[in-house]
C-alpha positions as CSV (number, residue, x, y, z in Angstrom):
1,M,22.3,-6.4,-10.4
2,T,24.1,-3.2,-11.3
3,K,27.4,-2.6,-9.6
4,T,28.3,0.7,-8.0
5,S,31.0,1.1,-10.6
6,D,28.3,1.2,-13.3
7,Y,26.6,4.3,-12.1
8,V,27.1,7.4,-14.2
9,K,28.0,10.9,-13.2
10,Y,26.9,13.8,-15.4
11,T,28.8,17.0,-14.7
12,Y,28.0,20.4,-16.1
13,F,30.9,22.6,-15.1
14,M,30.6,26.3,-14.6
15,L,31.7,26.7,-11.0
16,P,32.1,24.4,-8.1
17,G,28.5,23.7,-7.1
18,L,25.7,21.3,-6.4
19,T,25.6,17.6,-6.6
20,C,22.4,15.6,-6.9
21,L,21.4,12.0,-7.1
22,L,18.5,11.2,-9.5
23,I,16.7,7.9,-8.8
24,D,14.4,7.2,-11.7
25,D,13.8,4.0,-13.6
26,D,12.6,5.8,-16.8
27,I,15.5,6.5,-19.2
28,D,13.6,9.1,-21.1
29,D,12.8,11.0,-17.8
30,Q,16.5,10.7,-16.8
31,E,17.5,12.3,-20.1
32,I,14.9,15.1,-19.8
33,F,16.1,15.8,-16.2
34,L,19.7,15.9,-17.3
35,M,18.9,18.2,-20.3
36,A,17.1,20.5,-18.0
37,L,20.1,20.6,-15.6
38,Q,22.3,21.6,-18.6
39,D,20.1,24.6,-19.2
40,I,20.2,25.8,-15.7
41,N,22.7,28.5,-15.1
42,L,24.1,26.7,-12.0
43,P,27.0,24.2,-11.7
44,V,25.4,20.8,-11.1
45,E,26.9,17.3,-11.0
46,C,24.2,14.6,-11.3
47,V,24.6,10.9,-10.4
48,V,21.9,8.7,-11.9
49,A,20.6,5.5,-10.3
50,N,18.1,3.3,-12.3
51,D,16.1,2.3,-9.3
52,G,15.9,2.4,-5.5
53,F,18.1,-0.7,-5.0
54,H,20.8,0.7,-7.3
55,A,20.7,4.0,-5.4
56,L,21.0,2.3,-2.0
57,E,23.9,0.2,-3.3
58,I,25.7,3.4,-4.4
59,L,25.0,5.2,-1.1
60,H,26.1,2.3,1.1
61,Q,29.2,1.5,-0.9
62,D,30.5,5.0,-1.5
63,T,30.2,6.7,1.9
64,M,32.2,9.7,0.5
65,F,29.4,10.5,-1.9
66,V,27.0,12.9,-0.1
67,P,24.8,14.7,-2.6
68,D,23.3,18.1,-1.9
69,Y,19.9,16.8,-3.1
70,I,18.3,13.5,-3.8
71,F,15.5,13.3,-6.4
72,I,13.4,10.2,-6.3
73,D,10.7,9.1,-8.7
74,L,7.6,7.9,-6.9
75,N,6.6,5.1,-9.2
76,M,9.4,2.5,-9.8
77,P,9.4,-1.3,-10.0
78,R,11.2,-3.4,-7.3
79,M,11.3,-0.5,-4.8
80,N,9.0,2.5,-5.1
81,G,9.9,6.0,-4.1
82,K,8.2,5.9,-0.8
83,Q,10.1,2.7,0.2
84,C,13.3,4.3,-1.1
85,V,13.0,7.5,0.9
86,K,12.5,5.5,4.1
87,E,15.6,3.5,3.5
88,I,17.7,6.6,2.5
89,K,16.7,8.3,5.8
90,K,18.2,5.3,7.7
91,I,21.7,5.9,6.1
92,E,23.5,8.0,8.7
93,H,26.0,9.9,6.4
94,I,23.1,11.2,4.2
95,S,20.2,11.3,6.6
96,H,20.4,15.2,6.5
97,V,20.3,15.4,2.7
98,P,17.1,17.0,1.4
99,V,15.0,14.5,-0.5
100,V,12.7,15.6,-3.3
101,M,10.0,13.3,-4.5
102,Y,9.8,13.8,-8.3
103,S,6.7,12.2,-9.8
104,T,4.0,12.5,-12.4
105,S,1.6,12.2,-9.5
106,S,0.0,15.4,-8.1
107,S,-2.1,13.6,-5.6
108,Q,-2.3,15.4,-2.3
109,N,-2.2,11.9,-0.6
110,D,1.1,11.1,-2.3
111,V,2.5,14.5,-1.3
112,E,1.5,14.1,2.4
113,E,2.6,10.5,2.6
114,S,5.9,11.2,1.0
115,K,6.6,14.0,3.5
116,K,5.6,11.8,6.5
117,L,8.2,9.2,5.3
118,G,10.9,11.8,5.2
119,A,10.7,13.6,1.8
120,D,11.5,17.3,2.2
121,Y,9.9,18.5,-1.1
122,F,7.6,17.2,-3.8
123,I,7.8,18.2,-7.4
124,T,5.3,17.1,-10.0
125,K,7.1,16.2,-13.2
126,P,6.2,19.0,-15.7
127,T,5.2,18.1,-19.3
128,S,7.8,20.2,-21.0
129,I,11.6,20.5,-20.7
130,Y,11.2,24.3,-20.6
131,T,8.9,24.0,-17.5
132,L,11.2,21.5,-15.9
133,T,14.2,23.8,-16.4
134,K,12.4,26.7,-14.9
135,T,11.1,24.5,-12.0
136,L,14.6,23.1,-11.2
137,S,16.2,26.5,-11.4
138,E,13.7,28.1,-9.0
139,F,14.0,25.1,-6.7
140,F,17.8,25.2,-6.5
141,V,17.8,29.0,-6.0
142,G,15.0,28.9,-3.5
143,S,16.3,25.9,-1.5
144,K,19.8,27.4,-1.4
145,K,18.3,30.5,0.3
146,R,16.4,28.2,2.8
147,H,19.6,26.2,3.7
148,R,21.9,29.1,4.4
């Protein structure tokens, strides 16, 4: 099992800003997400967990880590995104953090079920990095306005 010390933080400095946790088992999808973050004109630090168990380990062991957003892939082995969001919402120090289901699925059933379990948002993974960059930029700007 991966230890908390093995998790990786990716920081793109511009100004003090956002912190997010990306939970995704697909290394290619992790890299695409991180590349899109680099292209956004916002300061973002991203911690990456390779699956739900790894994320929960990080969140339970490092109670000082409170991300601004948590992005969770829906389809992962060992613990899927729906199970993961349920467990994350039980952790008191981060129960208020907005959770974004981030999936290739665009099924209305997945969207509704994810929101019932505690996800605040649902983003379907775009097919291009350009579209992902635009989607994330609009998401961060829009959600910042909603949380003021």
